[in-house]
N, C-alpha and C positions, 0 to 999 in steps of 0.2 A: 435326610437328600436320598435320591433314589443313588444307586452305584453307577459309577461312574468307571470309563475305562483311562487310567494316567499312568503317563510316562515321566518318569524322574528320571533327567540325564544327569550323574554324576553323583556316585554312592559314598561319598566323604561324610564327613561329620554333617553339613549342613542338610545334603540331599538325605542323611539317613533318617536323621532326626522327622524331616517331612514326610517320608514314604511310609517312615511307620507309625505316624498318626492315620494318614492314609489308608493303609491297607486293615489298622485296627479298627477302622471305622468302617471297613466291609467293603469299601471299592477294590477294583479289580487292577493291583499297581505293580507296574513292570521297570525295573530298574536297566537304564543303562550304561555300564560300568567295562571301563577301558584294562582294569587290573585284574589279572587273572586269581590273585590269592584273594581279594576281595570278592570276587563274581563267587567264589568258593564257598566264602563264610556266608555271603547271604543266600545262596541257593539250598547252604545246608542248616543254619542254624536261623536265618532272617536278621532282625535289629534289636539289640538291647539297650536301650537307653536309660541313664543315671543322674543322681546330681538334682539339680531344680526340676527335672522331669523325670518321672519311673514308666517305664513303658518296654514292653519284650512282646516280639509279634512271632509268627511259627515261619518256615523256611518262603522266600520270596523268587519271583519269576525274576530274571537277569538276563540280559542280553548283552553283547561286546559290545555293539556298535551302534549307530543312530538308524544304518540303513536296515538294523533288524525289527527297528521298533514299529516297519510298514505292515508287518503281521498281525499287529496288537491293534492296528488303528485307532490310535490313540483319541481322545476329546480334548482332555489338557494337557497340555506339556511344561511342566515346570523345568526350566533348565538352572543345574545347582553345581555349575562348575568354574573354574578360574574361568575368569573376562576375555583370555587372548585364544581361549578355544571357541570363540563365537562365530569368527566366521565360517567354518569348517561344520561345524553342528550348523548354522543356519541355512549353509548349503544343502546338508543335505536333505534335511529336513524338508526343503522345499518340493524334492522330489516327488515326497507323497501324503504330504501333510494335507487334509482336508481344508477346505476356506472356512468351514463352519467350528473346526477347530480353535483353542484359544492357548497360547504358546506366552509362561509366565517368567519372565528373569525374576528368576529366585538367588539373587545375587547381591556380593557387595560390588563396590565402584561405581562410578560415577559415566553415565551414558550408555551404559551395557544394553539397554534397551535400544538403544538408537542404532545399532550394530546390527543387531537381530531382526530390528524393521527396514534398514536398507534390501534385507532380502527377501523376507516376509511380509513389508507392508506394513503399515502402522495398524488397521483397522482390527488385527487379529493377537496382537502384541500388548500384554498386561507388564507394570513393572511393580515390582514390590519392595518395602524395605521392611528386612527382616531384622529382628530387637533380641535376637538371645545369641550369646555367646556358646560355641559347643566344639569341642575336640575330640578325639579317640583317645580311650585310658588306658592304659596298660594291658587290661585284660582281651582290647578290641571293641570293648562297648563302648558307646558314644556318651560323654559325659556333657553334661548341660550347667555351665558354670555360672550363668545368670540371666535374668529375663529381666526387659523394660516393656512387656506387654502393652497395647497392642502390636501385630505388626498390620505394614498398610499394603494396600495395591489400589492402582491407579489406571484406568485408560491411555492408549496415546492417543486415543484420536475421540473427539468428544460427543460423537454419536455412538459409541461402544460403550456407553457407562453401562449397560446390563453386564458384560462381560467382567468387570471389575468387581459389579454387585455379586454375582454369581462363585465367583472365583474366593469371596471375602466369605460369604456363607458356604462353601466346599469346606471353607479350612475352618472356621469357627464351629463347625458341627463336628469335624474331626477333631477336635481338640486345641487348635491352635487359634487364639482369638485373633481376629483380623479387620481391617474396617477399611472400606471404602474412601478414600481419602482426595481431597480438593489440594492444590498445590503441592502433589507429590516432590516435585522437582524441589523446591525444599528443602524437602525431609529427606532428600538423597545426598543433598550438597551439606547437610548438618550432618549426617553420618559419615561422608567421604571425608569433611575436614576433621571428625574426630579419630577418623582411621589414617589418615596423612600425619597429623599429632604424631603417634607414639607406633604405629604397625612398622616403619621404615627403620626406627632407632633401635626395634626391638630386634628385628631380624641383622643389622650391623653388628648391635652389642653382646644379643645373646642374652637378655634382660627379658623377663615379662613384667607385664603392663605396669605391676606395683614396683618391682624394682626398678625401671626405665622414670616413672614418676619420681620417685622418692630419692632419687641421684640428682643431686644439684645442678651437675652438668647437664646431664639429657635432659632435666627436665627445663631449662632454662631454654635448650633448641626446640624441645617442643613448644615452648609456649610461642617462639619466633615460628615456625612453622603453622601454628595455629593462627595467631596473628595473620599471616600472609593469607591464607586460606580464605580468611574471613572478607579481607580487604576484597578478593578476587572475586569474591560471587558477589558484593555489594556493588562492585563496579560493572558486573555482568547482569544487575537490577536480579539478584538470585534474593528471594526473598528469608530471610536466615531468624529474624526476630529482634528485637534492638536491644535484648540482652544476653544474646548468645555467646560471647566469650564469657562471660561470666559463668553462665550455665556448664559450657564447656569444661572450664576450669574445675567445678564442683563435680562431674560427672568423670574426668581423668584420677582427680583425686578419691576418689572413691573405688577406682580400680581395683579388682582382684588380683591374684596371681595365675592370670590366664594367659596363654601362651597365642600373642595374635596370630595371623595367618601367616603373616610374611617371615617370620619365627618358624612354625612349622613347615614353611615350604623352603627354607635353609636346611632346616635339620633333615627333612625327608629328602633332598637335592634336587628339591623341583623348582622350576621358573616361577617368579611370584606375578600379581596381575598390578605392580606400582605402575603402570602406565596409565592406568582407570582410577587409580587414587592419587597421588602425589602427580604422575604426568598429568592428569586432567588439569588440575589447578594452575602447572605450569601453562601445559594451552591455554587456557581461557585468560591465562592472564597475560601471554601474549597478545591473544583478541583485544583485550581493554587497553594495551600499552603499558601493563603494570612491571616492575621488575619481580621477580621471585627468586630470589637467590636461596632460601634457605630450602622451598621443597625442589627446586632443581640441583641442589647440590646431594641432599640423599637419595635424590631420583640415579644421577648419576653413577651414586655410590652403590648405591642395591644392582644398579646393570652391570656394574665392573664385578663384582663379587660373582653375579651369573654368568659370567663369561667361562668361571671353570667349572661349571655343570654339563 
């Protein structure tokens, strides 16, 4: 593909892997990163990726704020930050982003794309389901613990299918196999329910995914959280597939010694995005008139833990 001007908002593990592929493919990539130390590392050393993916780039362009991206006039913007920052990011992008630019929600969580669309409109927003697990290694490189390819994208407005197709082609050509999908809402919920099952439990207990699943007590609670999420999705007519519960058990049972995002947030003293994971199951449960005591309880516990931050 022709080189494009691309902005990646958030240079954490997810954004760094994404940006490294696009930079390596010859695109003009600029990162937006608020952390000074991370900005210095990127501008000096670039990104080094290891694990399931091996990749290394040269020094990268980095800016400290979304407003500063206006000088780069990006054609595609990937948002790869915690979902609770979306309102501020969307407001900043609205001040300069061209109507032809595409904004991709490259994030975990349910309804992240809806928050972006509230400010930027539905026509230029594309949602992604990202299917790999990443984290920073001890030496500052980004370690890809696992991949479940391909990744998926879908437009919000039916008449904008070409935007999603173009994004999928861009990513695939850069080495991130991606498909444009129909019914992405179901995929988002499948991943959201899987995240809800263990993510908060890991944050609360300090156990990684494998440890949390192998512990008989946390596994029992994870299964109840899982069942609750499935019931809420089906009550809201969100398609998961008839056998999703058993598929989810197999997926969680095969989990590696990977620290999920909420545990990493706890260890780094950051607030999590639990509002867009377990919190969304609670919200949609209320809409459907279904009780969600397990998801509601871990939501409250994580929020209580975060009060000290």
